[in-house]
N, C-alpha and C positions, 0 to 999 in steps of 0.2 A: 673411226679414225682415218685420218688422211695421210697419204704417203707422196713422196716425190723422188725424182731422180736428178742428181747434180752432178756438175763436173766444172772443171776449169781448164784453160790451156794457157800457159805463159810462153808464147812463142821467142820472144826476145831472151837470149840467154844471158844477156846483161843483167838481168832480174834474178836470175837462178841463183839460189843459195844465200838469199837476203831476207827470208822469212816471209816474203810476200804471199806465197802460197798458204802458210800457217795463218796469216792474218785474214786473208780470204776465206779460208775454211771456218775459221772462228766466227766471223761476221756472217757468213752465209748460213751456218747452222743455228746461228741465234735467229736470224730472220726467219728461217723455215719454222723452227719451233715455236717461237714467241709471237711472231707477226702473222705466218700462214697457218699456224697451229697444226704443224705436221706431227705426226707421232712416230713415223719412221721415214728414213732417208736413204737412199741407195746411190752408190757410187760405184766406179771402176777406175783402175789404175793399171797402166801397163807394168808387166814386172820388172822391166829395167828401170822403171822410175822410182827407186827407193824413197827419195826425199819426199816425194808427194803421198806415198804410202805412210810415210812416218807422221807426215802432217795430218793426215786424216785420222789415223789412230790416236794422236794425242787429243783431238776433239772427241773422240769416243766412238769411231766405227770400229768394225770388227771384220775380219776377213772370213767369208763362209763359203768361198770356192775360187778355183782358179778355171778359166776358160784357155786350153792349151793353145788354141789357134784363133786368136781374137783378132787380129788385123795384119795385113800385109804390108810390111814397111823396109825399104832398103834391101829388097831381095830376099826376106826371110819373114816367116809368120811370127809374130810376138804373143806371148800369152799375156792375160790381163787377171789381176785379182778382181773378184767381186766383194763389195763390203755393204755392210747394213749399219744404220745408226738407229738406237731406240731411245726416245723421249725418256728420260729417267723418271719424271713425275707423272707420266701418264700410261706408260706401259707396265702392268702387273705381272708378277714373277710368273704366274701360270696362264696369260693370255697368248703370247705369241713367242716367248722365249723358247727357242729350240731345246729339243732334247739331246743327249748324248754329248759328244766332243764338244759341239758347239755352245752348249749350255754356258759353260766356264766362260768362253771367249765372250758372248752376249753380255753375262753379268759383269765382267771386268770392263766392257765396252761402256756400260751403262754408268759405273762408277766414273768413268774417266769423262764421260758426257756430262754428268752432275756437276764435276769440278769446272770443264771447260764452259757450261752455262752460266754457272756463278761467276766465274772470270769474265767472259762475254758481257755480261749485263752490268758489269762496272767499266768497262774499257771501251766498249764499241758505242760508237755514236752515230747512229742512222739519222739522215737528214729528212725531215718531214717538209712535205711541200702540198 
């Protein structure tokens, strides 16, 4: 199985809060899952960026940990969430699903991933060149 790490940065705050990140996450996840045939995707989000976290959760990512001193910005260290996405059609229940507290988060994430992929397959149009 293949995996990858993804991320986006929207520097221009005129675009914040307009659903741009949600659309990017949806298209990028579709591309990684269906075109690159990735079974797992990893990402991270700075803890203060709740909008980006929500956008990733909507497409099926789940938080598996927090790095307390992730990056230094404006005079202080910021923590980051670490997230994973499991392909709902290719990851079996006993393959890499974590045990304990993360198991339910992973299963809930895979259900959201299934819904997001079904939606992406109907609304995302990728150019072929």
